[in-house]
DRENDO-835108 format. One record per residue (C-alpha): residue in three letters; x, y, z; residue number from 1. Coordinates in steps of 0.001 Angstrom, whole numbers. Each point is the difference from the previous one (the first is absolute). Last residue first. Layout:
! residues N
> rest,xx,yy,zz,nr
> ala,X,Y,Z,NUM
...
//
This chain:
! residues 678
> rest,xx,yy,zz,nr
> unk,24686,150270,291562,678
> unk,-1002,897,3709,677
> unk,3266,1263,2384,676
> unk,571,2351,-2878,675
> unk,3324,2143,1181,674
> unk,-1173,3236,-1784,673
> unk,-3630,-139,-1330,672
> unk,-1241,2707,-2754,671
> unk,-3222,389,-1172,670
> unk,-2446,-89,-3239,669
> unk,-3510,1060,-624,668
> unk,-85,-684,-3711,667
> unk,-2375,2741,-1631,666
> unk,3244,1610,-1840,665
> unk,1770,3668,-71,664
> unk,3413,-465,199,663
> unk,2121,1950,2093,662
> unk,247,-1626,2908,661
> unk,1459,-3090,-1861,660
> unk,2668,2446,-867,659
> unk,315,1073,3478,658
> unk,-36,-3610,1306,657
> unk,2953,-745,-1910,656
> unk,2346,2508,953,655
> unk,-514,-949,3782,654
> unk,-34,-3657,-760,653
> unk,3595,82,-1436,652
> unk,1770,1784,2628,651
> unk,-2100,-2382,2574,650
> unk,1090,-2999,-1668,649
> unk,3593,1273,-937,648
> unk,35,476,4094,647
> unk,-1080,-2972,598,646
> unk,2802,-1809,-2068,645
> unk,-792,-3722,-975,644
> unk,-3005,855,-1840,643
> unk,-3685,-1399,-1105,642
> unk,-3012,1736,-1057,641
> unk,-3451,-2329,-65,640
> unk,-2978,1178,-2040,639
> unk,-3434,-539,996,638
> unk,-3180,-582,-821,637
> unk,-3629,283,874,636
> unk,-3850,-83,-1398,635
> unk,-2665,2528,1791,634
> unk,-3759,-1312,511,633
> unk,821,131,3581,632
> unk,3122,-2422,333,631
> unk,1266,-2047,-3372,630
> unk,3130,-1533,-246,629
> unk,805,-1188,3196,628
> unk,3353,-1598,-712,627
> unk,1088,3505,-1842,626
> unk,149,-253,-4390,625
> unk,3122,134,-997,624
> unk,2664,2234,-1593,623
> unk,3394,-788,-1213,622
> unk,2993,335,2940,621
> unk,1710,3207,-151,620
> unk,3520,-941,1161,619
> unk,1897,3849,396,618
> unk,3539,720,-138,617
> unk,-510,613,-3848,616
> unk,-3341,1500,667,615
> unk,-772,2434,-3328,614
> unk,-3337,1539,296,613
> unk,-3934,-347,-1156,612
> unk,-68,-3712,-858,611
> unk,-634,-1911,3685,610
> unk,-2578,3435,-454,609
> unk,-1312,-877,-3154,608
> unk,-583,-3873,1252,607
> unk,-1566,1050,3321,606
> unk,-2287,2131,-1815,605
> unk,-1013,-2539,-3030,604
> unk,-53,-2767,3322,603
> unk,-2873,1974,1672,602
> unk,-1858,732,-3080,601
> unk,106,-3887,-979,600
> unk,-1483,-894,3856,599
> unk,-2949,1996,-941,598
> unk,-1697,2613,2175,597
> unk,2856,1281,1207,596
> unk,2554,-348,2609,595
> unk,4058,444,144,594
> unk,2672,-951,2903,593
> unk,3196,445,-573,592
> unk,2932,-1590,2518,591
> unk,2892,881,1483,590
> unk,2817,-1938,845,589
> unk,3635,-854,1369,588
> unk,1866,-3152,-269,587
> unk,2025,-1862,2902,586
> unk,-2574,818,2149,585
> unk,-2196,-822,-1650,584
> unk,646,-2427,-3218,583
> unk,2775,-668,-2131,582
> unk,-896,-3688,-517,581
> unk,3348,-1550,1541,580
> unk,-246,2960,2929,579
> unk,-3650,-732,680,578
> unk,407,-4523,78,577
> unk,3435,1280,2574,576
> unk,-2341,2042,1779,575
> unk,-2572,-2574,86,574
> unk,2459,-2549,1546,573
> unk,1385,2057,2396,572
> unk,-3600,1170,1202,571
> unk,-1173,-3618,547,570
> unk,3725,-1139,2102,569
> unk,-776,3008,1921,568
> unk,-3352,-49,915,567
> unk,298,-3724,1349,566
> unk,-2954,-775,2339,565
> unk,1228,-3588,-986,564
> unk,-3953,-1077,-581,563
> unk,242,3595,-2087,562
> unk,3218,-564,-1990,561
> unk,-1858,-3858,-1107,560
> unk,-3018,1668,-1095,559
> unk,1881,2606,-2144,558
> unk,2352,-2875,-1516,557
> unk,-3628,-1650,-1541,556
> unk,-159,-3887,1177,555
> unk,-3527,376,1795,554
> unk,-1186,1383,-3044,553
> unk,-4023,-894,141,552
> unk,6,2690,3081,551
> unk,-2001,-182,3287,550
> unk,2421,1536,2926,549
> unk,261,-965,3305,548
> unk,1386,2173,2575,547
> unk,301,-1251,3547,546
> unk,239,918,3683,545
> unk,2273,-2252,1947,544
> unk,-1473,-2683,2645,543
> unk,2563,229,2906,542
> unk,-3153,-569,2219,541
> unk,1751,2656,2350,540
> unk,-1177,2832,-2544,539
> unk,2143,1791,-2441,538
> unk,227,3525,745,537
> unk,-1743,1988,-1589,536
> unk,156,842,-3512,535
> unk,-1083,-3240,-1534,534
> unk,-1300,626,-3031,533
> unk,-206,3372,-1863,532
> unk,3357,-410,-1500,531
> unk,-1556,-2487,-2282,530
> unk,-2438,3064,-1342,529
> unk,3769,2292,-605,528
> unk,1584,-3753,-1481,527
> unk,-2626,-577,-2600,526
> unk,-485,3708,-1116,525
> unk,3728,530,-293,524
> unk,78,-2938,-1873,523
> unk,-2851,471,-2485,522
> unk,1485,3629,-367,521
> unk,3675,-943,-944,520
> unk,-1913,-2877,-2473,519
> unk,-2159,2514,-1560,518
> unk,2670,2577,-633,517
> unk,876,-1237,-3485,516
> unk,-3815,859,-852,515
> unk,-1016,-2763,-2676,514
> unk,-1599,-2248,2764,513
> unk,1016,-3638,102,512
> unk,961,-281,3579,511
> unk,-2716,2476,1185,510
> unk,-3030,-2496,-702,509
> unk,1355,-2254,2477,508
> unk,-684,1940,3158,507
> unk,-3852,-1663,577,506
> unk,-391,-1107,3668,505
> unk,2643,1413,2035,504
> unk,-398,-1045,3702,503
> unk,820,769,3833,502
> unk,98,-936,3106,501
> unk,1018,756,3379,500
> unk,-2250,3283,365,499
> unk,-203,1082,3358,498
> unk,2507,3289,538,497
> unk,-1338,1354,-3708,496
> unk,2240,2896,-684,495
> unk,-839,1375,-3076,494
> unk,2543,1965,-2219,493
> unk,-696,-2360,-3079,492
> unk,-2178,-2919,-1711,491
> unk,-3279,1212,1602,490
> unk,-689,2622,-2818,489
> unk,1240,-2639,-2455,488
> unk,-3244,-1697,-580,487
> unk,-2026,-1175,3201,486
> unk,-1210,-3570,1966,485
> unk,305,-193,3776,484
> unk,-862,-2864,2149,483
> unk,-1017,-14,3606,482
> unk,-285,3815,596,481
> unk,-1406,2464,2690,480
> unk,3713,-910,1674,479
> unk,116,3912,816,478
> unk,2831,188,-3196,477
> unk,-2512,-1617,-2177,476
> unk,-2769,2597,835,475
> unk,2253,3049,-126,474
> unk,1050,-545,-3592,473
> unk,-3679,287,-1183,472
> unk,-646,3454,2110,471
> unk,3466,1109,-1712,470
> unk,-1812,-1011,-3045,469
> unk,-3693,980,687,468
> unk,1509,3877,676,467
> unk,-1379,1680,-3286,466
> unk,-2157,-2561,-1350,465
> unk,1003,-2313,-3234,464
> unk,1811,-2463,2384,463
> unk,-1796,-3102,-695,462
> unk,347,347,-3671,461
> unk,4052,897,-346,460
> unk,380,-3037,1966,459
> unk,-179,-1338,3788,458
> unk,-2405,-3134,390,457
> unk,-644,-1231,3281,456
> unk,-1048,-4294,1363,455
> unk,-1019,17,3274,454
> unk,251,-3992,375,453
> unk,-2481,-2397,681,452
> unk,-1478,-909,-3536,451
> unk,3584,-652,-1074,450
> unk,-636,-1791,-3323,449
> unk,-3186,2348,-1003,448
> unk,1919,2925,1558,447
> unk,2770,-164,-1485,446
> unk,-1677,-779,-3872,445
> unk,-1929,3450,496,444
> unk,3699,1930,873,443
> unk,942,-1667,-3034,442
> unk,-2732,825,-2035,441
> unk,692,3950,1446,440
> unk,3660,-212,-339,439
> unk,-218,-685,-4125,438
> unk,106,-3559,-1522,437
> unk,-335,-1166,-3524,436
> unk,-2740,-549,-2128,435
> unk,-3275,516,1316,434
> unk,-3178,-1632,-1958,433
> unk,-2970,745,-2139,432
> unk,-2611,-2144,-115,431
> unk,-3164,1794,-1437,430
> unk,1270,-312,-3634,429
> unk,-1386,2589,-2131,428
> unk,1923,-526,-3143,427
> unk,2279,2987,122,426
> unk,-973,2197,3027,425
> unk,-94,-3190,2088,424
> unk,-2535,365,2860,423
> unk,-1104,1636,2765,422
> unk,2725,2597,-337,421
> unk,2528,1506,2635,420
> unk,-982,3978,-488,419
> unk,2832,2082,-1185,418
> unk,2599,2235,879,417
> unk,2800,1983,-1505,416
> unk,2701,1028,2085,415
> unk,2861,398,-2529,414
> unk,2637,-2735,1177,413
> unk,-1778,-2059,2345,412
> unk,-2580,-349,-1987,411
> unk,-3464,-1166,2094,410
> unk,-2665,-2715,-244,409
> unk,-2649,135,2686,408
> unk,-1999,-1042,2238,407
> unk,1650,1836,2879,406
> unk,914,-3121,1773,405
> unk,591,-2115,-2639,404
> unk,3248,2203,-1565,403
> unk,707,-1704,-3296,402
> unk,2419,1399,-2190,401
> unk,-395,1897,-3151,400
> unk,2479,-1569,-1996,399
> unk,2581,2247,-1605,398
> unk,1311,1352,-3276,397
> unk,-1746,3761,643,396
> unk,-3430,919,-1016,395
> unk,-2248,-2652,-581,394
> unk,1436,-1528,2999,393
> unk,-351,-4110,-390,392
> unk,-2414,-2361,1852,391
> unk,783,-3282,-1806,390
> unk,-2355,-1084,-2595,389
> unk,1264,-3882,-946,388
> unk,-3201,-1482,-1430,387
> unk,-1703,-2433,2249,386
> unk,2688,573,2993,385
> unk,-849,3842,683,384
> unk,2597,1615,1657,383
> unk,235,2603,2549,382
> unk,3478,1480,1128,381
> unk,2835,769,2419,380
> unk,-2413,-1467,2864,379
> unk,-1098,1107,3173,378
> unk,1714,4189,67,377
> unk,3514,-184,976,376
> unk,3295,-1551,-975,375
> unk,3331,-461,1529,374
> unk,-1040,-2950,2086,373
> unk,2058,-214,3572,372
> unk,-1735,-2148,2738,371
> unk,562,539,3311,370
> unk,-353,-1980,2619,369
> unk,-134,801,3582,368
> unk,337,-2185,3235,367
> unk,-2319,-905,2728,366
> unk,1606,-3864,-145,365
> unk,-2759,-1713,-1413,364
> unk,-223,2782,-2670,363
> unk,3457,-419,-771,362
> unk,-325,-3670,-347,361
> unk,-2932,366,-2075,360
> unk,1740,2310,-2596,359
> unk,2867,-1947,-577,358
> unk,-3008,-3160,-408,357
> unk,-1058,2294,-3018,356
> unk,3237,890,-1153,355
> unk,988,-3958,-357,354
> unk,-3417,-565,-1473,353
> unk,640,2656,-2962,352
> unk,-2296,3287,184,351
> unk,-1537,1319,-3478,350
> unk,-3691,-1347,491,349
> unk,2002,-3072,211,348
> unk,3324,-501,-756,347
> unk,2167,-2815,-1762,346
> unk,3276,-1010,2195,345
> unk,2256,-1269,-2959,344
> unk,-279,2202,-2940,343
> unk,-560,2832,2682,342
> unk,3501,-465,1541,341
> unk,-252,1521,3601,340
> unk,3574,1819,1047,339
> unk,1010,769,3165,338
> unk,1278,2486,1976,337
> unk,826,-40,4030,336
> unk,-716,3047,1503,335
> unk,3116,2335,947,334
> unk,257,-393,3780,333
> unk,-1340,2092,2857,332
> unk,2028,-1427,3638,331
> unk,793,3872,504,330
> unk,-1649,2553,-2070,329
> unk,2027,1658,-2207,328
> unk,256,-2429,-2593,327
> unk,3959,-556,-1276,326
> unk,2083,802,-2854,325
> unk,-266,3657,197,324
> unk,2015,1421,-2777,323
> unk,1334,3748,-684,322
> unk,1728,870,-3583,321
> unk,740,2907,-757,320
> unk,-1225,1068,-2938,319
> unk,2523,1026,-3626,318
> unk,2588,-2558,1107,317
> unk,-915,-2008,-3092,316
> unk,-1749,-2761,1884,315
> unk,-2106,2800,1873,314
> unk,-1199,1481,-3065,313
> unk,-865,-3335,-1491,312
> unk,-2081,-953,2669,311
> unk,-1577,3284,-328,310
> unk,-594,-558,-3757,309
> unk,-919,-3437,1006,308
> unk,-3066,1343,2049,307
> unk,859,-1534,3449,306
> unk,-1593,-3225,1373,305
> unk,-3,664,3602,304
> unk,-338,3685,-499,303
> unk,1172,3350,1906,302
> unk,1292,3016,-2138,301
> unk,1680,2360,2080,300
> unk,1133,3488,-327,299
> unk,2658,1940,1545,298
> unk,673,4189,-508,297
> unk,1484,2288,-2004,296
> unk,-2940,1596,-922,295
> unk,710,-246,-4168,294
> unk,939,-3785,1257,293
> unk,-3261,-1373,1629,292
> unk,-1717,2138,-2715,291
> unk,1546,-2473,-2375,290
> unk,-723,-2944,1877,289
> unk,-3340,670,213,288
> unk,-428,1084,-2989,287
> unk,418,-3486,-740,286
> unk,-2251,-1513,2054,285
> unk,-3118,2174,-773,284
> unk,730,-1063,-3669,283
> unk,-1754,2388,-2255,282
> unk,-2375,-72,-2832,281
> unk,-1496,3420,180,280
> unk,-3877,-499,-1186,279
> unk,-856,-3506,726,278
> unk,2165,-3240,944,277
> unk,1895,1264,2965,276
> unk,2785,-2344,1293,275
> unk,81,-766,3651,274
> unk,-3139,-2443,-487,273
> unk,3122,-2248,-1573,272
> unk,1266,-849,3552,271
> unk,3759,-697,71,270
> unk,-169,2567,2913,269
> unk,-1489,-1540,2229,268
> unk,-3,3069,2420,267
> unk,1565,2734,-1699,266
> unk,1730,2047,3482,265
> unk,1293,3567,-1243,264
> unk,2170,1784,3179,263
> unk,1061,3808,750,262
> unk,-3048,1895,-1510,261
> unk,-295,3916,1394,260
> unk,-1771,1332,-2984,259
> unk,-2412,-2633,-510,258
> unk,-1995,834,-2757,257
> unk,-2160,-3257,-1375,256
> unk,1217,-1576,-3307,255
> unk,938,-3544,1770,254
> unk,-3473,121,1678,253
> unk,-1750,-708,-3519,252
> unk,2138,-3472,167,251
> unk,-2301,-1251,3337,250
> unk,297,1699,3402,249
> unk,1445,1000,3227,248
> unk,1338,3001,1010,247
> unk,1861,609,3277,246
> unk,1231,3315,1463,245
> unk,-3402,1477,-735,244
> unk,249,3941,1070,243
> unk,2447,371,-3056,242
> unk,-2012,3070,-1903,241
> unk,-495,-2569,-3026,240
> unk,-772,-3232,2314,239
> unk,-2499,1746,1605,238
> unk,-1269,1408,-2877,237
> unk,-246,-3283,-1611,236
> unk,-1800,-1425,2491,235
> unk,-2551,2726,-61,234
> unk,-637,-345,-3421,233
> unk,56,-3498,-93,232
> unk,-3334,-149,2528,231
> unk,-1894,2403,-2051,230
> unk,755,-1520,-3069,229
> unk,-1669,-3007,1864,228
> unk,3086,-2883,275,227
> unk,311,-2880,-2851,226
> unk,2307,1356,-1986,225
> unk,2805,-54,2898,224
> unk,1749,2130,2296,223
> unk,-190,-477,4131,222
> unk,1621,2406,1876,221
> unk,1734,-457,3549,220
> unk,446,2013,2906,219
> unk,2475,-151,2537,218
> unk,-881,-206,3467,217
> unk,-700,-3880,444,216
> unk,3041,-1834,-1968,215
> unk,-331,-3611,413,214
> unk,-3426,-1009,-104,213
> unk,-1154,2590,-2754,212
> unk,2479,-1411,-2061,211
> unk,-617,-3592,359,210
> unk,-3976,732,-194,209
> unk,550,1979,-2928,208
> unk,2051,-2419,-1589,207
> unk,-2924,-2336,158,206
> unk,-2507,2409,-1331,205
> unk,2200,501,-3272,204
> unk,101,-3096,-1176,203
> unk,-3221,186,-1771,202
> unk,1034,2684,-2064,201
> unk,2410,-1899,-1570,200
> unk,3692,250,-611,199
> unk,1583,1252,2914,198
> unk,1640,3164,165,197
> unk,1964,1530,3138,196
> unk,945,3495,-307,195
> unk,1738,1503,3478,194
> unk,286,3628,1196,193
> unk,2914,1943,1920,192
> unk,-1278,2625,2065,191
> unk,1635,-478,3552,190
> unk,2923,-1873,-1407,189
> unk,2276,-2810,1321,188
> unk,-2883,-1849,1581,187
> unk,-2652,-255,-3391,186
> unk,3213,-1588,-1393,185
> unk,582,-2396,2781,184
> unk,-3902,-468,-90,183
> unk,-2,-753,-3695,182
> unk,2450,-2366,139,181
> unk,-1718,-1738,3273,180
> unk,-3330,313,-2455,179
> unk,1707,-1802,-3112,178
> unk,1658,-2251,1227,177
> unk,-2973,-1711,2148,176
> unk,-1900,242,-3505,175
> unk,2740,-2575,-1249,174
> unk,-330,-2589,2294,173
> unk,666,-3008,-927,172
> unk,-3478,-1247,-400,171
> unk,430,-157,-4176,170
> unk,3732,-541,-628,169
> unk,1807,2991,111,168
> unk,1685,2147,-2471,167
> unk,709,3894,848,166
> unk,1373,1329,-2907,165
> unk,1668,3418,949,164
> unk,394,2836,-1694,163
> unk,2344,2628,1452,162
> unk,219,3838,-296,161
> unk,1761,1700,2676,160
> unk,1013,-419,3111,159
> unk,910,-3373,1913,158
> unk,-1135,-2076,2508,157
> unk,-3956,247,-354,156
> unk,-327,-2657,-2840,155
> unk,2963,-2431,1637,154
> unk,-1131,342,3357,153
> unk,-3695,-1257,-797,152
> unk,1261,-2954,-2139,151
> unk,2292,-1047,2619,150
> unk,-2286,204,2288,149
> unk,-2423,-2756,-1599,148
> unk,2616,-1898,-1246,147
> unk,1230,-51,3990,146
> unk,-3886,-329,1545,145
> unk,-1512,2358,675,144
> unk,-1823,546,3308,143
> unk,-3758,1257,-100,142
> unk,-297,3947,229,141
> unk,-2344,215,3243,140
> unk,-3271,1455,-603,139
> unk,-349,4019,-657,138
> unk,-2098,1835,2641,137
> unk,-1917,2664,-760,136
> unk,-2348,-1788,-2684,135
> unk,-1898,2679,-1879,134
> unk,2150,602,-2804,133
> unk,542,4073,-47,132
> unk,-3212,2000,109,131
> unk,-1270,2425,-3428,130
> unk,-1339,3214,1575,129
> unk,2066,2046,-2318,128
> unk,-336,-2517,-3182,127
> unk,-3972,142,906,126
> unk,384,3703,-783,125
> unk,2150,-417,-3275,124
> unk,-1978,-2392,-1638,123
> unk,-3226,2031,640,122
> unk,2078,2958,-1849,121
> unk,940,-2510,-2752,120
> unk,-3604,-1040,-530,119
> unk,-972,3669,106,118
> unk,2852,903,-2691,117
> unk,-2432,76,-3199,116
> unk,2178,-379,-2826,115
> unk,593,-3932,747,114
> unk,3153,-1105,-51,113
> unk,1013,-524,3324,112
> unk,-3474,-2043,415,111
> unk,1240,-2474,-2695,110
> unk,3083,-1041,2161,109
> unk,3230,572,-2192,108
> unk,2094,-2597,-2024,107
> unk,-1911,643,-2816,106
> unk,1286,3324,28,105
> unk,3641,-670,111,104
> unk,110,-2833,-2509,103
> unk,-2170,1566,-3053,102
> unk,1622,3200,490,101
> unk,3121,-1263,-639,100
> unk,-859,-1105,-3048,99
> unk,806,-3559,-563,98
> unk,2797,-2477,-1313,97
> unk,75,-1993,2802,96
> unk,4004,1204,765,95
> unk,-732,3377,-628,94
> unk,-3485,332,1719,93
> unk,1286,-2285,2903,92
> unk,3217,2352,230,91
> unk,-2191,3309,33,90
> unk,-2251,-1198,2747,89
> unk,3397,-1032,2066,88
> unk,1120,3259,-620,87
> unk,-3155,1866,1230,86
> unk,-42,-1922,3329,85
> unk,3060,1108,401,84
> unk,-332,3501,-727,83
> unk,-2674,-287,2718,82
> unk,-4160,1209,-810,81
> unk,-392,3105,1368,80
> unk,-2210,-288,3244,79
> unk,-3153,265,-418,78
> unk,-2321,3103,856,77
> unk,2029,2193,-2320,76
> unk,-2450,-1862,-3088,75
> unk,504,2396,-2454,74
> unk,-3039,1506,-2383,73
> unk,-1111,1090,-3141,72
> unk,3040,-151,-2321,71
> unk,32,2414,-2668,70
> unk,81,-786,-3720,69
> unk,2721,656,-2789,68
> unk,-790,-531,-3268,67
> unk,-9,3809,-974,66
> unk,3308,412,1781,65
> unk,1680,-1994,-1676,64
> unk,1934,-2617,1827,63
> unk,3182,191,-48,62
> unk,-78,1060,4380,61
> unk,1353,2344,2076,60
> unk,711,15,3516,59
> unk,-397,-2985,953,58
> unk,-1532,-2591,2905,57
> unk,451,-3714,-757,56
> unk,-1406,-3455,282,55
> unk,-3187,817,1340,54
> unk,-2398,-2916,-74,53
> unk,-3306,413,-1569,52
> unk,-3938,-167,1224,51
> unk,-2591,625,-2776,50
> unk,-2139,2078,-1318,49
> unk,-2234,-1014,-3382,48
> unk,-622,1404,-3179,47
> unk,3814,-390,-1482,46
> unk,2404,30,3350,45
> unk,-964,2877,2102,44
> unk,2572,26,3338,43
> unk,-371,-1128,3444,42
> unk,3246,-210,1552,41
> unk,1347,-2571,2270,40
> unk,3396,833,1645,39
> unk,3640,-1688,-672,38
> unk,1760,3040,-1410,37
> unk,-1427,3331,1968,36
> unk,-2696,2376,-689,35
> unk,874,3469,2037,34
> unk,-2307,911,2848,33
> unk,-2460,2770,-274,32
> unk,1793,3435,823,31
> unk,-1174,1334,2663,30
> unk,-1511,3671,-69,29
> unk,-3454,-716,1128,28
> unk,37,-2621,-3005,27
> unk,3045,18,-2587,26
> unk,286,-1565,-3289,25
> unk,2328,-2066,-1717,24
> unk,-1641,-737,-3927,23
> unk,268,-3772,-1020,22
> unk,665,-656,-3741,21
> unk,123,-3497,-1155,20
> unk,2512,-2549,-1327,19
> unk,-583,-3780,-1464,18
> unk,2016,-3090,381,17
> unk,590,-2009,-2450,16
> unk,-329,-3698,-1451,15
> unk,-3399,240,-768,14
> unk,-2407,-3194,1713,13
> unk,-1740,2157,2518,12
> unk,192,196,4420,11
> unk,1829,3642,-419,10
> unk,3395,1482,785,9
> unk,38,3424,669,8
> unk,2419,2946,-875,7
> unk,-850,3110,1900,6
> unk,628,3316,-1470,5
> unk,579,3573,2302,4
> unk,-1778,3106,-469,3
> unk,222,3079,2334,2
> unk,-2853,2612,704,1
//
């Protein structure tokens, strides 16, 4: 019997692959299949049996015979993962400084990696019976305006790689550009696949509805973390085998196996949700651009408020800028944005008299209002006026948030929950007061002010159950809601036809954040939530939709740019500031984080890391505590590394990380390339 050797990548923190022995056998005179690169294989590792990815099939190995172990089983029932897919994972591993196995294996469905094949066999049987999209007749494609048509023609008009930044005001019909560009590419090839990324799970139902109505007869796969594992496996296999012509998903779909991918679309490309914040801290948007270049296909990044990195890419010529200046629906106009000065107009229950009057006018006209408050819970903190006690989390550098309906105090960082105390734990005062307002408290206030209105709240607390977010948004779309109060979940992507008033209630905190990206994110949030208003045609009474922003800083340049709907001016000013301050996108960064039981232990580790290697081309800043220093009884600190050269930073970090991994330390540490939260 012939023996060969399999080089296998495993999901381990080790920077190497492992060689295993495989004996070729015969059964009834027929040779068993030879393992192939890209197949999954079950192997022993320590005392466990785990699934790995075959990277190479070898005739010889340098591993001593007494250290070789036999592979257990090869998954011949799954088509091998393609060399292009492995190359994508290898690039991500190299760029984000992680082992290949830690990139490739976690991106696969869990049920594909279990030692038993029952779930896989069941999924393959279901796949054979999986129908195409149910609707038999496609809806007619809307007629595009000249700017939309020009964008579609540009996207599909040339062969090879091209990165397009589709910059259009909210409601300008970017989705229609995506769909018609996809339709033309699908028509050009009978097996082409399209990948569409959205930033959040709750945006997938709306996109699914558009796709199902437009492309009957084509199979759609959806991939996101909210799916049951069996369902995710089924959709992944449909994409991997090429059965699914369109794949829709959140950032994890970026690493899906798509053997015939011909177009990538990243909607709301500015959204921070595209950056993974645990484990492999990758940017799905950036990987989309690399994958498009790898495959020599077009990629479209769409946004009304592009990230400064993408906007700079368009200004420098790396990306092709496609602009949509007008709203797609005839007679639909951008809302009028007005500022309410809280120093002059005092609020009651968080609402100024002018805002209350504006909501009443919309109620009288049977129109919807949206109040945007990016703080869930009832109140940010519970306090005692007598002694000054406040509801702090004893495990984190944070307050316990009051959730009145659940009768709980809850930490939004570590998950700690406590009952609401009957009296002050310090002095016994029974008159404890909530300070500040969250969405739950605002919902209560709105119901009291407008008792006849249908007030509805959408946030992470109200949409915990599977399917609840889709059902909640359906209520708004159906007109069963008069006043909607919500967090950033309601701010993007949704097309509310009856919504004519938007109010931002508490946006000022971001103006003074130490995070240099805070103003960019606030502007994007406010522009996005403002864009929910007035998306349908303006009514004959000429009463334009409006956006009201309650602020104590009405003269801030951000609000002036917002009132003018002037992203260009705002982005130009921010880019000038970033360039003068030597910040991204004009500087490249890596962030080393450390956590330990004591803060000084983490700081000492980072200080030693900063001093362990010469770094003439690097700027290594002093270690500092993180803004949220303590989480779940662990103190956290960070060390920022900067360079004007991306290759120089990568070269330094590669050697530096190898040195840090050789240390024996109880400090838990991680490295992030291109950090978004500093």
